[in-house]
N, C-alpha and C positions, 0 to 999 in steps of 0.2 A: 605597227606594233599593236597588238588586243591587250583587251583590259578583260578578265575573266573573272567574275566576282559571285559566286554557286551560293546561293541558301548553306548551311549547313546539314551535312551528311549525318542521318540517325545512326550511321553502322561504319564505323572506322576505318572498317574495310574497303570500304566505297572510296571514302578520304585516299585511304594508300592507295588504292586503283587508281582514284582521279589523276594523282600531283603524277603518278608513273605513265600514264599514259598520257600529259599534257608535255613531258619529258621526251617522250618518245616521239610523242609528233612531229617537237619542233627539229629534233637530233632526223627525221627523216622528211624534214621541208613538209608536211604535209601540213605543216600549221606555222604562221610566224611567229617571230618573237612574241614571247607573250609575258604581261605579268596578272599573274592569278594571285587573288585573296581571298582568303577561306575561311569562315568561320570552324572552330575545332570541335571534332568530336573526343568524347573522355579514351583518353589512351596515353599510355608511356612508349615514348620513341627511344630507341636501345640504335647503339652501331654496332657494327661486325666485332671490331675488335672488344666492344663491351664483350658481344658474346663469348669469345675466349678467353676472360677473365674467371677463373675457381666457382666463384660467387654468380655465376651467371642465372641458374638454375634457379635459384636461392632468389635471389632480384626478382625473377619473373613469379615465383607465387606468392611475397610479398606485395609484387604491384595488384598480382589478381585480386588478391585477398580485399584490396582496398576498392576493387569493382574496375580496374584500371588494366584493361588487358594491352599486354606488351608487342610492338612491331617492330623490324628491323628497316632503318633508313639508311638511305642512298649515301648520307651527308656525313660527314667526319662529325666530330665533338666527342657527346660524353651524352647519358642518360636526360630526357626531357621529360615534361608531361604537361599535357594540355587538357582541357576542356572546356566548357560553355564560358566562360570567361577569359576565352584565348582568342587566338587565331592567327594564321599563317599566310607567307605572303614570300614568293617566290620573283625571281625576275630570271628566265628564263630566255637564254638566244641559241641562237644556231654558232657552233665553234667556227664557222667559215667568217660571222662576223662578229665576234668575239676571243677569240682564239689566241690572240696578238697581245693583249690586257693581262696584266699579272695577277697574281691571289691578293696581293693586298689592293691592286684597285677597285678589283671587283668588290668584297669586304668595305674599300671606302667609301663604294656606291650606294651599297643598303642602307650602311649606318646615317649618310645624308638622309636619305629617300624619307629611312627610322625619324631621326632629328625636325626634317622640317614639317611631318606630318604630325610629328610633338606638338612642334609650334604651332599647327593649328590649331589643335585643342589645348593651349596652355601650358602644356607639360614640359619644366626643366630636366633637360639629360644631358648626359655628354659619354663619350665612348670612355669604355674602361673597362677593367676587368675587377670585378670586386673578391672577400677572400672568401673563400671554400665556397665558392656558389657552384651552380649546378650548368653541366655547361661548359666547361670556364674556357677563355677565351679572349683576347684583349682586343678584340671588337664588340665585344657583350655593349649596349647600352646601358646605365647603370645613373641613379639617382644617390647624390652621396657620394661619400670617399669609397677609397679604395678599401679602409678597413671595416666600417661598419656600411656601408652604401648597401644598396639592394637594386639586383638585375632587374629589368624591363622588359627584355629584348635579348635573345639569341640568336647569333647568327651565324649558320654556316654555307658553304660550298657542293656542288656534285659537279665533278668535270669528266667530260666523257671524251673520244675523239669527233661526236658530235655536235654534240649541245655542252653547255655548260648553267650550271642553277646556281643565284647563289639568294638568299632570303633566310625568315626568319620564325620567329613563333612572339607573338606580343603578348601579354599580361596583361588583360586590364581588370580584372579580378577573381575572387576565390583563392587567394595565394594562399590560404590557410590550408585549404585541400590538396594542394599542391605540392606545399610542405611537410606534408605528413606523409603520403606515397612516394615523394622523392627519399627521403630520411629515410626511411624501409629500404629504398632501391641503393640508396649509396652505400647506408651500412651493410649492404649485403654482400657490394661490389670491394668493400672495405676502403673507399675513395672518402676522401675530405670533404664533409657539406657543411653549412653552417644554417639551419629554417631559415634564420631571419635574412641569409640573400637573397629568397624569393620574394621578388615585388608585384606591386601593382599598379596601374594607373589611380586608381581607388588608392593607392597608401602615399600614394603623392599628394595627392587631395584634391586631384579630379574627381568630375562627377560625370566623365564620358562617361556612353553605354559602349557597349563593344559593335553596335552596327554602328555607332557615331564614328568612333575611333577606323574602324575599316572605311567608311567614307572616306576621311579624312587623309586615310591612303591612296584609296582610288583618287582624288583629284588631285593630288600630287600627285599619280601615277600620268593623268591625262595633262596636264602643266608639263612635264618634265620631258614625256618622250613624245605626247599627242599619243594619247594609247586610244585606240577605240574601243567601247566596250562592245563585249559579242556575247551572246548567251549560250550557254553551256548545249551541245546536241547531242540527241539523243544517241548517237554510234559512240562517242566519247562516253557516256555515261553510262553505258551498256559494259566497253571494255572496263569501266572503273571498278562495273558491280563483279564482272566477272574473272578477275585476275587480282582482287585486294588479299585475298589469304594468302598470296606468296609471299607477301611481306611479313605474316605473323611470326611471330620465333616460333621456332620449334619446338620448345618446350614449351610451350602456351598450350593451356586447357581451352581457350577457345577455338585454337584446332582444329579438335573432333566435332566441332557443331559447326564448323565453315560450312 
C-alpha cells in the first residue's frame, strides 16, 4: 500500500482533480491500494443529492459570497466545508481486494484509524452523530454527547465496480468560519443545522497544528497497513490540474473562470 501526503494545493480544483485521479489510478491498476492524506484548499463540498434540492442554486451563491467555491463530490453524505484548518484522508483499494467487505466494515475501519490517530495527539473522541450536524451520519467522530457535542470528523464512502474509497475531513481549527458558511448553505437547502455542532481539535483543548495531525494520521497508516511513503508524480499532478474543473458545481460562478 502506498502513502501519499502532498502539500496543500493552491486551487481546490486541483485538489478535487487529485482525489479523482488517485481513485481512477487505483481502479485501473495503475496505482496500488493507497492511503492519501491532504491538507484542504478552501471550498464547500456538496453531493449529487444536494444538487437536486430546490435551494441548491441559492446555496451555491451563499457559499461563494463567503469565498468558498462549491464542488460536487463522488461520495455520499451532505454538505461539508474545508479550508486551511482542515485536511482530508482516504483509503482507496481496488474492488478485487475490498469488494467482499460491507459498508459498515469500511466505516469502522476509517473510524478506528481516526480514533487511533487522535490518541496519538491526546484527543478524546468517540463514534456517533451529534444533533443537527453537518453531513449527518452515525459514523461521525464527535467530542461530547449526542445532544450538545461537536463533530470533529465526517466520514463518507465511494464505491464503484472497480474501486472503493472511505475517508473524511478532519477539523483542526477555524471552526467559526466553517460554521458560518455551512449555516448559510444549510439554510438555503432548508436542512437542519446547529452551528455549535461544528467542532475542531482546538475546541477540544488540543494545541495540535494541521501538519501535526496529518503526521499522526500518516504514522497510524504506516503502522496499520505498512503503507510506504510515495512522492506525488508529475503525471498525476498534471491530470489533477487538467481535470479538477469537472467537479465544480454547474451553477458556480467560478466555472466561467476555470
